[in-house]
C-alpha positions in Angstrom: 33.0 5.1 11.9 31.3 2.4 9.9 27.8 1.4 11.0 27.3 -2.0 12.3 25.6 -4.5 10.0 23.2 -7.3 11.0 21.6 -10.0 8.9 18.0 -9.7 7.8 16.0 -12.5 6.2 13.7 -11.3 3.4 11.0 -13.5 1.9 8.9 -11.1 -0.1 9.7 -8.5 -2.8 12.5 -7.2 -0.6 14.5 -10.3 -1.7 15.2 -8.3 -4.9 18.3 -6.1 -4.3 17.1 -3.6 -6.9 13.9 -3.0 -4.9 16.1 -2.4 -1.8 18.2 0.1 -3.7 15.0 1.9 -4.7 14.5 2.4 -1.0 18.0 3.8 -0.6 19.1 0.6 1.2 22.6 -0.8 0.7 22.2 -4.5 1.3 25.4 -6.5 1.2 26.4 -10.2 1.1 23.2 -11.8 -0.4 22.7 -15.4 0.6 19.9 -17.7 -0.5 18.4 -19.3 2.6 15.3 -20.8 4.3 13.7 -20.7 7.7 12.0 -23.8 9.0 8.7 -23.9 10.9 7.3 -20.8 9.2 4.8 -20.8 6.3 4.5 -18.0 3.8 1.1 -16.3 3.8 -0.1 -13.7 1.3 -2.5 -10.9 1.7 -1.9 -7.4 0.3 1.7 -8.3 0.9 3.5 -11.3 2.4 4.2 -12.5 6.0 5.6 -15.5 7.6 3.5 -17.4 10.2 4.7 -20.0 12.6 3.8 -23.5 11.3 5.6 -26.6 12.5 7.2 -28.6 9.7 6.9 -25.8 7.1 9.8 -24.2 5.3 9.9 -20.7 3.7 12.6 -19.5 1.3 14.2 -16.1 1.0 17.4 -14.1 1.0 19.6 -13.0 3.9 21.3 -9.6 3.4 23.7 -7.7 5.7 22.3 -4.2 6.4 22.2 -1.6 9.1 19.5 -0.9 11.7 18.9 2.4 9.9 18.3 0.5 6.6 15.7 -1.7 8.3 14.1 1.4 9.9 13.9 3.0 6.5 12.3 0.0 4.9 9.7 -0.7 7.6 8.7 2.9 8.3 7.2 3.2 4.8 3.4 3.4 4.5 1.8 0.0 4.6 4.9 -1.6 6.2 4.7 0.0 9.7 2.6 -3.0 10.9 5.5 -5.4 10.4 7.4 -6.3 13.6 11.0 -7.6 13.9 11.4 -11.2 15.0 14.5 -13.3 15.5 14.8 -16.3 13.2 17.4 -18.9 12.4 18.1 -18.9 8.7 19.9 -21.7 7.0 21.9 -20.8 3.9 21.9 -23.1 0.9 25.5 -23.8 1.8 24.3 -25.2 5.2 25.3 -22.3 7.5 22.8 -21.5 10.2 22.7 -17.9 11.3 20.5 -15.6 13.4 18.7 -13.0 11.4 16.0 -10.4 11.9 12.8 -11.1 10.0 9.8 -8.6 9.8 6.4 -10.2 10.0 2.8 -9.1 10.6 1.3 -10.0 14.0 -1.8 -11.4 12.4 -2.2 -13.8 9.5 -3.8 -11.9 6.5 -7.4 -12.7 5.8 -8.4 -14.5 2.6 -10.2 -11.3 1.5 -6.8 -9.5 1.3 -5.7 -11.5 -1.8 -3.4 -9.6 -4.1 -2.8 -11.6 -7.4 -0.5 -8.9 -8.8 1.8 -9.1 -5.7 1.8 -12.9 -5.9 2.9 -12.9 -9.5 5.7 -10.4 -8.8 6.8 -12.6 -5.9 6.8 -15.8 -8.0 9.0 -13.9 -10.6 11.5 -12.9 -7.9 11.6 -16.5 -6.5 12.2 -17.8 -10.1 15.1 -15.4 -10.5 16.7 -16.9 -7.4 16.0 -20.4 -8.6 14.1 -21.5 -5.5 12.4 -24.9 -5.6 9.6 -24.9 -8.2 7.1 -26.6 -5.9 7.5 -23.7 -3.5 7.1 -21.1 -6.2 4.0 -22.9 -7.6 2.4 -23.0 -4.1 2.2 -19.2 -4.0 -1.2 -17.9 -5.0 
């Protein structure tokens, strides 16, 4: 019996399908999307934080609960918790998705310039808005 797939919204390095494959995750049906009223915050890694009027970009993939468990049980990612969001694809379709975020906004002392550069590179590959990409530091 095939395992049920759900949509997950990724806004960090997991937007890259090759990174997901490296974690033995089979992510299907990639769709460029955004979530409104969340701002991207960077620390050692990235997280989304509620912020009225903000918009954060990412990719929605179809994957299994087992895939998500595998991704977020890795060291350094166990602190991420699933949240329901409404993602809007670039084609205008709104859909519910799971999005993993930290409970607390990272502190300024947690800056990771190497991570930020990798994230900007992934966002460029997906051709997200340049002002959004340039805002990442």
